[in-house]
MMTF fields as JSON, N, C-alpha, C and O atoms, coordinates in Angstrom:
{
  "mmtfVersion": "1.0.0",
  "mmtfProducer": "UNKNOWN",
  "numBonds": 371,
  "numAtoms": 372,
  "numGroups": 93,
  "numChains": 1,
  "numModels": 1,
  "chainsPerModel": [1],
  "groupsPerChain": [93],
  "chainIdList": ["A"],
  "bondAtomList": [4, 2, 8, 6, 12, 10, 16, 14, 20, 18, 24, 22, 28, 26, 32, 30, 36, 34, 40, 38, 44, 42, 48, 46, 52, 50, 56, 54, 60, 58, 64, 62, 68, 66, 72, 70, 76, 74, 80, 78, 84, 82, 88, 86, 92, 90, 96, 94, 100, 98, 104, 102, 108, 106, 112, 110, 116, 114, 120, 118, 124, 122, 128, 126, 132, 130, 136, 134, 140, 138, 144, 142, 148, 146, 152, 150, 156, 154, 160, 158, 164, 162, 168, 166, 172, 170, 176, 174, 180, 178, 184, 182, 188, 186, 192, 190, 196, 194, 200, 198, 204, 202, 208, 206, 212, 210, 216, 214, 220, 218, 224, 222, 228, 226, 232, 230, 236, 234, 240, 238, 244, 242, 248, 246, 252, 250, 256, 254, 260, 258, 264, 262, 268, 266, 272, 270, 276, 274, 280, 278, 284, 282, 288, 286, 292, 290, 296, 294, 300, 298, 304, 302, 308, 306, 312, 310, 316, 314, 320, 318, 324, 322, 328, 326, 332, 330, 336, 334, 340, 338, 344, 342, 348, 346, 352, 350, 356, 354, 360, 358, 364, 362, 368, 366],
  "bondOrderList": [1, 1, 1, 1, 1, 1, 1, 1, 1, 1, 1, 1, 1, 1, 1, 1, 1, 1, 1, 1, 1, 1, 1, 1, 1, 1, 1, 1, 1, 1, 1, 1, 1, 1, 1, 1, 1, 1, 1, 1, 1, 1, 1, 1, 1, 1, 1, 1, 1, 1, 1, 1, 1, 1, 1, 1, 1, 1, 1, 1, 1, 1, 1, 1, 1, 1, 1, 1, 1, 1, 1, 1, 1, 1, 1, 1, 1, 1, 1, 1, 1, 1, 1, 1, 1, 1, 1, 1, 1, 1, 1, 1],
  "groupList": [{"groupName": "MET", "atomNameList": ["N", "CA", "C", "O"], "elementList": ["N", "C", "C", "O"], "formalChargeList": [0, 0, 0, 0], "bondAtomList": [1, 0, 2, 1, 3, 2], "bondOrderList": [1, 1, 2], "singleLetterCode": "M", "chemCompType": "L-PEPTIDE LINKING"}, {"groupName": "GLN", "atomNameList": ["N", "CA", "C", "O"], "elementList": ["N", "C", "C", "O"], "formalChargeList": [0, 0, 0, 0], "bondAtomList": [1, 0, 2, 1, 3, 2], "bondOrderList": [1, 1, 2], "singleLetterCode": "Q", "chemCompType": "L-PEPTIDE LINKING"}, {"groupName": "GLU", "atomNameList": ["N", "CA", "C", "O"], "elementList": ["N", "C", "C", "O"], "formalChargeList": [0, 0, 0, 0], "bondAtomList": [1, 0, 2, 1, 3, 2], "bondOrderList": [1, 1, 2], "singleLetterCode": "E", "chemCompType": "L-PEPTIDE LINKING"}, {"groupName": "TYR", "atomNameList": ["N", "CA", "C", "O"], "elementList": ["N", "C", "C", "O"], "formalChargeList": [0, 0, 0, 0], "bondAtomList": [1, 0, 2, 1, 3, 2], "bondOrderList": [1, 1, 2], "singleLetterCode": "Y", "chemCompType": "L-PEPTIDE LINKING"}, {"groupName": "PRO", "atomNameList": ["N", "CA", "C", "O"], "elementList": ["N", "C", "C", "O"], "formalChargeList": [0, 0, 0, 0], "bondAtomList": [1, 0, 2, 1, 3, 2], "bondOrderList": [1, 1, 2], "singleLetterCode": "P", "chemCompType": "L-PEPTIDE LINKING"}, {"groupName": "HIS", "atomNameList": ["N", "CA", "C", "O"], "elementList": ["N", "C", "C", "O"], "formalChargeList": [0, 0, 0, 0], "bondAtomList": [1, 0, 2, 1, 3, 2], "bondOrderList": [1, 1, 2], "singleLetterCode": "H", "chemCompType": "L-PEPTIDE LINKING"}, {"groupName": "ASP", "atomNameList": ["N", "CA", "C", "O"], "elementList": ["N", "C", "C", "O"], "formalChargeList": [0, 0, 0, 0], "bondAtomList": [1, 0, 2, 1, 3, 2], "bondOrderList": [1, 1, 2], "singleLetterCode": "D", "chemCompType": "L-PEPTIDE LINKING"}, {"groupName": "PHE", "atomNameList": ["N", "CA", "C", "O"], "elementList": ["N", "C", "C", "O"], "formalChargeList": [0, 0, 0, 0], "bondAtomList": [1, 0, 2, 1, 3, 2], "bondOrderList": [1, 1, 2], "singleLetterCode": "F", "chemCompType": "L-PEPTIDE LINKING"}, {"groupName": "LYS", "atomNameList": ["N", "CA", "C", "O"], "elementList": ["N", "C", "C", "O"], "formalChargeList": [0, 0, 0, 0], "bondAtomList": [1, 0, 2, 1, 3, 2], "bondOrderList": [1, 1, 2], "singleLetterCode": "K", "chemCompType": "L-PEPTIDE LINKING"}, {"groupName": "ILE", "atomNameList": ["N", "CA", "C", "O"], "elementList": ["N", "C", "C", "O"], "formalChargeList": [0, 0, 0, 0], "bondAtomList": [1, 0, 2, 1, 3, 2], "bondOrderList": [1, 1, 2], "singleLetterCode": "I", "chemCompType": "L-PEPTIDE LINKING"}, {"groupName": "VAL", "atomNameList": ["N", "CA", "C", "O"], "elementList": ["N", "C", "C", "O"], "formalChargeList": [0, 0, 0, 0], "bondAtomList": [1, 0, 2, 1, 3, 2], "bondOrderList": [1, 1, 2], "singleLetterCode": "V", "chemCompType": "L-PEPTIDE LINKING"}, {"groupName": "SER", "atomNameList": ["N", "CA", "C", "O"], "elementList": ["N", "C", "C", "O"], "formalChargeList": [0, 0, 0, 0], "bondAtomList": [1, 0, 2, 1, 3, 2], "bondOrderList": [1, 1, 2], "singleLetterCode": "S", "chemCompType": "L-PEPTIDE LINKING"}, {"groupName": "LEU", "atomNameList": ["N", "CA", "C", "O"], "elementList": ["N", "C", "C", "O"], "formalChargeList": [0, 0, 0, 0], "bondAtomList": [1, 0, 2, 1, 3, 2], "bondOrderList": [1, 1, 2], "singleLetterCode": "L", "chemCompType": "L-PEPTIDE LINKING"}, {"groupName": "ALA", "atomNameList": ["N", "CA", "C", "O"], "elementList": ["N", "C", "C", "O"], "formalChargeList": [0, 0, 0, 0], "bondAtomList": [1, 0, 2, 1, 3, 2], "bondOrderList": [1, 1, 2], "singleLetterCode": "A", "chemCompType": "L-PEPTIDE LINKING"}, {"groupName": "THR", "atomNameList": ["N", "CA", "C", "O"], "elementList": ["N", "C", "C", "O"], "formalChargeList": [0, 0, 0, 0], "bondAtomList": [1, 0, 2, 1, 3, 2], "bondOrderList": [1, 1, 2], "singleLetterCode": "T", "chemCompType": "L-PEPTIDE LINKING"}, {"groupName": "CYS", "atomNameList": ["N", "CA", "C", "O"], "elementList": ["N", "C", "C", "O"], "formalChargeList": [0, 0, 0, 0], "bondAtomList": [1, 0, 2, 1, 3, 2], "bondOrderList": [1, 1, 2], "singleLetterCode": "C", "chemCompType": "L-PEPTIDE LINKING"}, {"groupName": "GLY", "atomNameList": ["N", "CA", "C", "O"], "elementList": ["N", "C", "C", "O"], "formalChargeList": [0, 0, 0, 0], "bondAtomList": [1, 0, 2, 1, 3, 2], "bondOrderList": [1, 1, 2], "singleLetterCode": "G", "chemCompType": "PEPTIDE LINKING"}, {"groupName": "ARG", "atomNameList": ["N", "CA", "C", "O"], "elementList": ["N", "C", "C", "O"], "formalChargeList": [0, 0, 0, 0], "bondAtomList": [1, 0, 2, 1, 3, 2], "bondOrderList": [1, 1, 2], "singleLetterCode": "R", "chemCompType": "L-PEPTIDE LINKING"}, {"groupName": "ASN", "atomNameList": ["N", "CA", "C", "O"], "elementList": ["N", "C", "C", "O"], "formalChargeList": [0, 0, 0, 0], "bondAtomList": [1, 0, 2, 1, 3, 2], "bondOrderList": [1, 1, 2], "singleLetterCode": "N", "chemCompType": "L-PEPTIDE LINKING"}],
  "groupTypeList": [0, 1, 2, 1, 2, 3, 4, 5, 4, 6, 7, 8, 9, 7, 10, 11, 11, 10, 11, 12, 1, 13, 14, 9, 15, 12, 16, 12, 10, 2, 11, 4, 10, 14, 16, 8, 8, 2, 17, 18, 0, 8, 1, 13, 1, 7, 12, 9, 6, 14, 12, 6, 0, 9, 17, 2, 8, 14, 8, 16, 18, 12, 12, 8, 6, 2, 2, 2, 7, 12, 2, 6, 13, 9, 13, 18, 12, 8, 12, 18, 3, 11, 8, 9, 9, 1, 2, 2, 16, 17, 6, 6, 8],
  "groupIdList": [1, 2, 3, 4, 5, 6, 7, 8, 9, 10, 11, 12, 13, 14, 15, 16, 17, 18, 19, 20, 21, 22, 23, 24, 25, 26, 27, 28, 29, 30, 31, 32, 33, 34, 35, 36, 37, 38, 39, 40, 41, 42, 43, 44, 45, 46, 47, 48, 49, 50, 51, 52, 53, 54, 55, 56, 57, 58, 59, 60, 61, 62, 63, 64, 65, 66, 67, 68, 69, 70, 71, 72, 73, 74, 75, 76, 77, 78, 79, 80, 81, 82, 83, 84, 85, 86, 87, 88, 89, 90, 91, 92, 93],
  "secStructList": [7, 7, 7, 7, 7, 7, 7, 7, 7, 7, 2, 2, 2, 2, 2, 2, 2, 2, 2, 2, 2, 2, 2, 2, 2, 6, 6, 1, 1, 7, 7, 6, 6, 6, 1, 1, 7, 7, 7, 7, 2, 2, 2, 2, 2, 2, 2, 2, 2, 2, 2, 2, 2, 2, 2, 2, 2, 2, 6, 6, 1, 1, 7, 2, 2, 2, 2, 2, 2, 2, 2, 2, 2, 2, 2, 2, 2, 2, 2, 2, 2, 2, 2, 2, 2, 2, 2, 2, 6, 7, 7, 7, 7],
  "xCoordList": [0.836, 0.0, 0.885, 1.821, 0.567, 1.369, 0.956, -0.232, 1.941, 1.67, 1.129, 1.632, 0.092, -0.53, 0.396, 0.978, 0.523, 1.337, 0.466, -0.665, 0.994, 0.288, 0.972, 2.186, 0.18, 0.801, 1.678, 1.483, 2.627, 3.472, 2.587, 1.86, 2.631, 1.759, 2.09, 3.255, 1.055, 1.232, 0.025, -0.93, 0.074, -0.946, -2.331, -3.316, -2.42, -3.722, -4.344, -5.558, -3.538, -4.055, -4.581, -5.621, -3.869, -4.323, -5.671, -6.601, -5.775, -7.022, -8.143, -9.268, -7.85, -8.855, -9.35, -10.542, -8.451, -8.814, -9.762, -10.787, -9.417, -10.278, -11.61, -12.664, -11.562, -12.787, -13.702, -14.919, -13.131, -13.926, -14.583, -15.755, -13.832, -14.417, -15.594, -16.625, -15.447, -16.529, -17.721, -18.868, -17.462, -18.533, -19.312, -20.535, -18.613, -19.269, -20.126, -21.263, -19.583, -20.331, -21.557, -22.549, -21.493, -22.647, -23.706, -24.805, -23.374, -24.313, -24.454, -25.461, -23.446, -23.5, -22.985, -23.325, -22.168, -21.684, -21.765, -21.815, -21.776, -21.872, -20.599, -19.494, -20.775, -19.645, -19.005, -19.713, -17.68, -17.034, -17.14, -16.968, -17.417, -17.526, -18.896, -18.991, -19.964, -21.321, -21.993, -22.96, -21.489, -22.124, -23.415, -24.19, -23.653, -24.878, -24.525, -23.439, -25.455, -25.309, -25.803, -26.967, -24.895, -25.208, -24.744, -23.713, -25.503, -25.196, -24.733, -25.357, -23.626, -23.109, -22.644, -21.482, -23.572, -23.312, -22.251, -21.478, -22.196, -21.168, -19.769, -18.843, -19.618, -18.318, -17.982, -16.83, -18.981, -18.756, -18.264, -17.311, -18.909, -18.494, -17.076, -16.289, -16.745, -15.389, -14.362, -13.324, -14.654, -13.716, -13.593, -12.502, -14.709, -14.668, -13.859, -13.034, -14.092, -13.317, -11.832, -10.976, -11.53, -10.137, -9.488, -8.353, -10.206, -9.659, -9.497, -8.53, -10.436, -10.289, -9.025, -8.296, -8.765, -7.578, -6.309, -5.332, -6.339, -5.195, -4.942, -3.794, -6.027, -5.88, -5.176, -4.268, -5.593, -4.996, -3.534, -2.685, -3.243, -1.885, -0.898, 0.312, -1.411, -0.52, -0.513, 0.13, -1.23, -1.325, 0.071, 0.925, 0.277, 1.556, 2.606, 3.705, 2.277, 3.249, 2.843, 3.546, 1.73, 1.25, 1.555, 1.669, 1.682, 1.739, 0.364, -0.637, 0.304, -0.967, -2.018, -3.165, -1.648, -2.63, -3.091, -4.243, -2.202, -2.593, -3.579, -4.575, -3.287, -4.164, -5.551, -6.564, -5.594, -6.875, -7.631, -8.85, -6.927, -7.537, -8.19, -9.322, -7.461, -7.973, -9.178, -10.186, -9.085, -10.196, -11.446, -12.547, -11.274, -12.415, -13.038, -14.261, -12.194, -12.696, -13.524, -14.626, -12.998, -13.711, -15.02, -16.061, -14.971, -16.173, -17.259, -18.428, -16.876, -17.857, -18.455, -19.659, -17.621, -18.123, -19.064, -20.109, -18.696, -19.549, -20.884, -21.928, -20.842, -22.074, -22.99, -24.183, -22.441, -23.234, -23.746, -24.891, -22.909, -23.321, -24.507, -25.504, -24.398, -25.473, -26.768, -27.851, -26.658, -27.85, -28.557, -29.782, -27.783, -28.362, -29.039, -30.149, -28.367, -28.942, -30.269, -31.25, -30.294, -31.53, -32.618, -33.773, -32.259, -33.247, -33.829, -35.018, -32.999, -33.445, -34.099, -34.652, -34.027, -34.669, -34.059, -34.764, -32.746, -32.086, -30.791, -30.329, -30.225, -28.991, -28.023, -28.151, -27.032, -26.046, -24.728, -23.746, -24.685, -23.421, -22.934, -21.882],
  "yCoordList": [-1.174, 0.0, 1.242, 1.359, 2.159, 3.362, 4.385, 4.592, 5.017, 6.018, 7.286, 7.726, 7.869, 9.075, 10.266, 10.455, 11.066, 12.271, 13.425, 13.581, 14.223, 15.394, 16.643, 16.658, 17.695, 18.936, 19.524, 19.24, 20.333, 21.018, 21.984, 22.773, 21.94, 22.813, 24.285, 24.68, 25.068, 26.503, 27.184, 26.521, 28.481, 29.226, 29.068, 28.913, 29.103, 28.979, 27.6, 27.491, 26.568, 25.219, 25.156, 24.549, 25.776, 25.815, 26.529, 26.014, 27.71, 28.479, 27.694, 27.671, 27.059, 26.254, 25.111, 24.806, 24.484, 23.367, 23.813, 23.176, 24.9, 25.406, 25.888, 25.669, 26.539, 27.018, 25.867, 25.961, 24.792, 23.627, 23.024, 22.651, 22.931, 22.423, 23.289, 22.767, 24.609, 25.522, 25.361, 25.391, 25.192, 25.004, 23.727, 23.696, 22.689, 21.432, 21.667, 21.199, 22.392, 22.676, 23.548, 23.459, 24.377, 25.197, 24.38, 24.869, 23.148, 22.275, 22.596, 22.256, 23.252, 23.635, 22.535, 22.492, 21.653, 20.488, 19.267, 19.39, 18.118, 16.874, 16.614, 16.913, 16.061, 15.618, 14.421, 13.499, 14.411, 13.248, 12.008, 10.887, 12.196, 11.079, 10.407, 9.184, 11.228, 10.677, 10.669, 9.937, 11.479, 11.59, 12.388, 12.377, 13.087, 13.877, 15.328, 15.639, 16.207, 17.61, 17.755, 17.501, 18.164, 18.313, 19.698, 20.195, 20.305, 21.653, 21.652, 21.046, 22.344, 22.557, 24.014, 24.32, 24.9, 26.331, 26.765, 27.68, 26.14, 26.509, 26.184, 26.979, 25.031, 24.659, 25.562, 25.96, 25.881, 26.791, 28.14, 28.699, 28.667, 29.956, 29.875, 30.806, 28.772, 28.586, 28.643, 29.292, 27.968, 27.934, 29.305, 29.704, 30.024, 31.388, 32.289, 33.076, 32.175, 32.955, 32.603, 33.469, 31.341, 30.912, 31.615, 32.083, 31.685, 32.394, 33.885, 34.501, 34.468, 35.875, 36.065, 37.04, 35.13, 35.199, 35.071, 35.789, 34.157, 33.994, 35.296, 35.705, 35.95, 37.222, 38.254, 38.949, 38.352, 39.327, 38.988, 39.88, 37.723, 37.299, 37.383, 37.471, 37.357, 37.373, 38.727, 38.888, 39.697, 41.024, 41.578, 41.649, 41.967, 42.525, 41.488, 41.846, 40.21, 39.149, 38.261, 37.304, 38.564, 37.733, 38.392, 39.613, 37.554, 38.081, 38.636, 38.219, 39.558, 40.197, 39.168, 39.257, 38.196, 37.201, 36.316, 35.884, 36.045, 35.277, 36.065, 35.523, 37.348, 38.214, 38.302, 38.205, 38.483, 38.561, 37.241, 37.236, 36.138, 34.811, 34.613, 34.139, 34.981, 34.869, 35.784, 35.362, 37.016, 37.969, 37.452, 37.525, 36.932, 36.396, 35.194, 35.071, 34.322, 33.139, 33.555, 33.047, 34.471, 34.928, 35.609, 35.341, 36.481, 37.213, 36.248, 36.396, 35.268, 34.301, 33.447, 33.19, 33.014, 32.209, 33.017, 32.517, 34.261, 35.108, 35.399, 35.433, 35.607, 35.848, 34.629, 34.763, 33.457, 32.224, 31.969, 31.553, 32.216, 32.039, 32.953, 32.512, 34.214, 35.185, 34.802, 34.927, 34.339, 33.911, 32.759, 32.748, 31.803, 30.648, 31.079, 30.643, 31.936, 32.431, 33.146, 32.945, 33.975, 34.699, 33.727, 33.873, 32.737, 31.75, 30.971, 30.653, 30.67, 29.886, 30.765, 30.255, 32.093, 33.008, 33.004, 33.126, 32.864, 32.879, 33.657, 33.979, 33.946, 34.715, 34.062, 34.222, 33.311, 32.598, 33.361, 32.803, 34.594, 35.336, 35.67, 36.292],
  "zCoordList": [0.0, 0.0, 0.0, 0.79, -0.9, -1.032, 0.022, 0.267, 0.638, 1.664, 1.005, -0.028, 1.622, 1.086, 1.277, 2.345, 0.224, 0.311, 0.76, 0.299, 1.651, 2.147, 1.618, 1.41, 1.401, 0.949, 2.059, 3.241, 1.66, 2.63, 3.421, 2.818, 4.75, 5.537, 5.302, 5.256, 5.159, 5.078, 5.716, 6.123, 5.799, 6.525, 5.905, 6.628, 4.587, 3.926, 4.159, 4.327, 4.169, 4.443, 5.877, 6.133, 6.801, 8.189, 8.297, 8.918, 7.695, 7.734, 7.057, 7.555, 5.942, 5.242, 6.111, 6.118, 6.839, 7.703, 8.819, 9.06, 9.492, 10.564, 9.99, 10.589, 8.839, 8.186, 7.798, 7.954, 7.298, 6.937, 8.174, 8.141, 9.253, 10.502, 10.937, 11.361, 10.836, 11.21, 10.277, 10.724, 8.998, 8.022, 8.313, 8.177, 8.707, 9.097, 10.341, 10.41, 11.323, 12.55, 12.287, 13.01, 11.27, 10.9, 10.16, 9.9, 9.826, 9.135, 7.661, 7.041, 7.095, 5.685, 4.766, 3.584, 5.316, 4.569, 5.481, 6.705, 4.877, 5.643, 6.432, 5.98, 7.6, 8.399, 7.712, 7.308, 7.569, 6.967, 7.857, 7.378, 9.125, 10.06, 9.954, 9.848, 9.984, 10.005, 8.644, 8.434, 7.714, 6.394, 6.443, 5.487, 7.558, 7.73, 8.0, 8.491, 7.673, 8.049, 9.482, 9.792, 10.331, 11.745, 12.192, 11.738, 13.073, 13.519, 14.974, 15.845, 15.209, 16.556, 16.606, 16.339, 16.951, 16.888, 17.897, 17.612, 19.051, 20.034, 19.504, 19.665, 18.883, 18.309, 17.12, 16.945, 16.313, 15.183, 15.691, 15.147, 16.733, 17.304, 17.847, 17.672, 18.503, 19.015, 17.875, 18.002, 16.777, 15.646, 14.983, 14.577, 14.874, 14.318, 15.243, 14.78, 16.544, 17.515, 17.443, 17.621, 17.185, 17.035, 15.845, 15.938, 14.734, 13.568, 13.858, 13.409, 14.604, 15.016, 15.855, 15.673, 16.776, 17.619, 16.768, 16.98, 15.814, 14.904, 14.144, 13.969, 13.69, 12.971, 13.858, 13.403, 15.113, 16.024, 16.325, 16.361, 16.537, 16.9, 15.734, 15.947, 14.512, 13.347, 12.639, 11.602, 13.205, 12.576, 12.292, 13.176, 11.037, 10.622, 10.238, 9.816, 10.38, 10.079, 8.907, 8.585, 8.277, 7.164, 5.827, 5.724, 4.808, 3.453, 3.104, 3.687, 2.174, 1.825, 1.424, 1.863, 0.599, 0.166, 1.335, 1.361, 2.299, 3.476, 4.337, 4.817, 4.522, 5.307, 4.666, 5.359, 3.358, 2.641, 2.728, 2.899, 2.613, 2.703, 4.074, 4.173, 5.119, 6.484, 6.685, 7.253, 6.231, 6.362, 5.654, 6.198, 4.449, 3.684, 4.404, 4.478, 4.927, 5.634, 6.841, 7.048, 7.631, 8.826, 8.443, 9.043, 7.455, 7.034, 6.553, 6.912, 5.746, 5.227, 6.344, 6.358, 7.268, 8.384, 9.272, 9.689, 9.56, 10.397, 9.714, 10.366, 8.403, 7.653, 7.728, 7.997, 7.493, 7.562, 8.972, 9.153, 9.966, 11.36, 11.665, 12.238, 11.285, 11.534, 10.831, 11.403, 9.597, 8.856, 9.566, 9.682, 10.033, 10.717, 12.014, 12.316, 12.776, 14.027, 13.742, 14.456, 12.704, 12.352, 11.924, 12.322, 11.115, 10.651, 11.821, 11.833, 12.791, 13.931, 15.01, 15.985, 14.822, 15.755, 17.131, 18.132, 17.187, 18.483, 18.377, 17.283, 19.502, 19.532, 20.502, 21.716, 19.958, 20.781, 20.903, 21.392, 20.482, 20.473, 21.83, 21.972]
}
């Protein structure tokens, strides 16, 4: 059996990984574990807050494209989170 090759880790892959986890928690895509769309808003908020913390801790140390990638990821996740909260008629912020 051939060993799977992984891409070289970089900042965008890290942000993509956390963003994907948040997207799964928002119930926007199926969980790879269960094959179902499941929602965990507290975990989604934690992951979004984690990306916010990463943004603050890396301020001034990212390449422009990395900074834009992170900003876009956070903005999209927050938008989706807000839409879901509004649809469900609750406020977990």
